[in-house]
C-alpha positions, -999 to +999 in steps of 0.1 A: +805+235+146+793+209+171+772+181+159+743+186+183+734+222+194+708+249+196+708+272+165+685+296+148+668+288+115+659+317+093+631+317+068+633+345+042+601+360+028+611+349-007+632+319+002+648+310-032+683+296-033+699+327-049+686+350-022+696+327+006+731+324-009+734+362-010+724+364+027+747+336+037+777+351+019+770+385+035+768+369+070+800+350+064+818+381+053+807+397+086+824+368+105+794+347+114+790+310+110+763+301+085+749+269+070+725+266+041+702+236+040+702+222+013+737+233+003+729+234-034+699+245-055+674+217-055+644+239-064+631+238-028+631+263+000+665+270+015+670+273+053+697+296+066+711+283+099+730+307+122+744+304+157+718+317+181+744+340+197+746+359+163+709+366+159+712+403+168+740+408+143+720+388+117+690+411+121+712+442+117+728+428+085+694+417+071+680+452+078+709+467+058+702+443+029+665+452+030+655+415+037+631+404+064+632+369+078+612+348+103+633+329+128+629+297+148+652+283+175+659+246+166+682+218+176+707+209+148+718+173+147+743+157+122+734+121+116+749+092+096+728+089+065+715+054+068+681+037+074+668+039+110+692+066+122+666+094+123+640+070+139+665+061+167+673+097+173+636+108+174+630+079+198+655+093+222+635+125+224+602+107+226+614+086+256+619+119+276+583+129+270+591+160+251+567+167+222+584+174+189+565+200+169+589+203+139+615+181+121+633+190+089+660+167+073+684+172+045+709+146+033+740+167+024+759+137+009+755+099+008+771+096+043+757+126+063+723+142+070+714+173+090+682+172+110+665+202+127+643+194+156+620+218+175+597+209+204+578+222+234+611+226+252+642+228+229+666+226+259+650+193+268+653+181+232+690+191+232+696+173+265+679+141+252+700+141+221+732+147+239+726+118+264 
């Protein structure tokens, strides 16, 4: 998986960790690349991240499982987990004039965090973060 790319974030109607894990495992068994954020049960909502190119297959599989989900295209960024990194990254988007409407961050270990960004123009967000 690239460290900065467009992906699709899924929100399950009952977004508990066990259900998200079941969905993620079923998607992986079908050959799709899947990420859970957070990657362990923290007692908070779990986000299922899939490649945008797999969204059609994801909907088919979720239908077979009887699970509905809301989806949102987002930009996924892996960042070094240290003070100021997210502020510097957000500043890069701000300097392009693109309005961010959504940011979600999870530290997956002491060294690495994943951040999901969405804005008025996700392609512009992606371009700003890749520059």
